[in-house]
N, C-alpha and C positions, 0 to 999 in steps of 0.2 A: 504494500500500500504506500509506504513512504517513497519507494522508487517511482511510482506513478505520480505522486504529488510533486516530487522533484522535477520530473519530466514536464509536467504541466507548467510549473513555475518557470523553468528555463525556456520553454516554448513561448510563454507569455512575455518574458523579459526580452527574448530575441525578436519577436515579431512586433510587440507593442512599443517597446522602448528602444529598439535597435541597439541593444546593449552590446552585441557582438560586432557591430560595425564601427564602433567608436575609434578603436586603435588605428585601423587603416585610414580612416578619415582624418584623424589627428595627424598622422604621419604625412599624408598627402598635403594637408593644409600647411604644416610647418615647412616642409621641404619646398613646396611651390611658392611660399611667401618669404623665403630667405632673401636677404640682400646679396648674399654670395652665390656664385655659381657652384653647382655640385654635380660631379659625375662619379659614377661607380664603374670601376674597371675590374675585369676578371684577371685571372693569373697570367694570361697572355698579353695583358696591357690593352685590351680592347674595351671600349666603352659599352656597358650593358644597360646603363640607366643614366638619366640626366634630368635636372630640373629646368624649368622654363627660363630662369635667370641665366643659367649656363648657356643655353641656346641664344639668348638675346646678346650676351656679352660676346659670344663667338660669331655673331651675325649669321645664324643659321637656324634650323628648327631641330627639335629633339629627335625626330625620326632620322634626320641626316647624321646626327652625332652618334646614334646607336650603331655599333659595329666599327666605328673609326678607331684607328690606333692612337693611343695617347701621344706618341712621338710625332704623329702627323698634325696634331693640334697644338701641343705645347713645345716651345723652343727654350732651351736654357743654355747659358754660357758654360756651365761647369758639368752638368750632367742632365740626362733626360729624365723625365718623370718616371719612365719605365725603369730606369736604373735605381731611382729612389724607392720605387715599389719593391724591386728586387732586393735591395738592402734591408727593407723592412719585413721580408718574409720570415715567418717563424716567430715574430713578435706578437704576443697576445695583447689584446686591448689596443687603445689608441697609441699610435707611434707618430705623433705629429711632428712635422718638420716644416718650418716656414722658410720660404725662399721666394725671391722675386724672379719671375720668368716672363718671357714674351710669348705671345701666341701668333700663329700665322694669320695673316689678314692684310687688309689694305693699309692700315697704319700701325705703327709700333705702339703697343700698349704694354704696361708692366702689371703683373699680377702677383699677389702674395698667395702662395700655394700651401695648403696643409694636406699632407698625405697621412691617412689613418689606415693601417693595415686591418684587414678583416680576417677572421679565422673561424673555422668550423668548431662545433662543440668538442671535437677531438683534437683541437689545436693545429689543424692543417691550414696552411695559407689558402685563403679563398679569394684574394683580390684586395682592392683598396677603395676607400672613399676619398675623393679629392675635392676639397672646397677651395675656391679661389675668389679673391676680391681685387678689384681694380685699384691699384696704388700708383697709377701713372702720375697724378698730380703731385703726390708726395715725392716720387723719384725726381720729377722735373724741378720741384722746389729745392731739393737737396743738391741737384746739379747746379742750379743758379746760385745757391748759397756758397758752394765750393768755388765757383767762378768769381763771385764777389770777394771771397776770402783771398784768393790768389791775386786779385786786383789790388786789394788793400795791402797785401804783403809787398807787391811791386812798388806801390806808392811809398810805403814805409822805407823800403830799400833806397829809393831815390831821395827821400827826405834825409836819411842818414848820410848819404853821399853828399848832399848839399850842405848839411851841417858840418861835415868834415872839411869841406872846401872853405866854409865861412870861418871855422876855427883856425885853419892854417893861415888864412888871410889876416886874421886878427892876431897872429903871432903865437899860435899854439896854446892859448889859454883854454882851460876846461870850460869856462863859462863866459858868456858874452855880457859885457856891461854897457 
């Protein structure tokens, strides 16, 4: 009797309150409304899932991303995303590594990438979740700041040179009166 009552309660909860549909709906809502792009790659480095933000950032649609190789999408100076995933194999839980990379496309943009290894319940490597955020403005600001710093350093060097000339002209004194 208690088994029948439990079955009726579960059936009512499932049909009336959509109790069992909440988790997938929550996951879809969170992933699709993220500010960051997100792709899921299998162990071969092929994209098997992506959110709409990733497609928008990469100027494509989700269907076109599915099946693409990560190394065809992301470009890095030091290593490919596939190599980063390869290094993270066997790591259980999140193995986040942030780096700035570029993506193929019409214009150069910079992205901060976080690679999180996925593993099966038996701790076998299952692929990776890659999230990425556009940091182009930050990179460009940093480059402008470095250029301004070099300019100030050049001006300071010229000022030091000028000060030395003035000191020598004044008879080698340490201070000008």
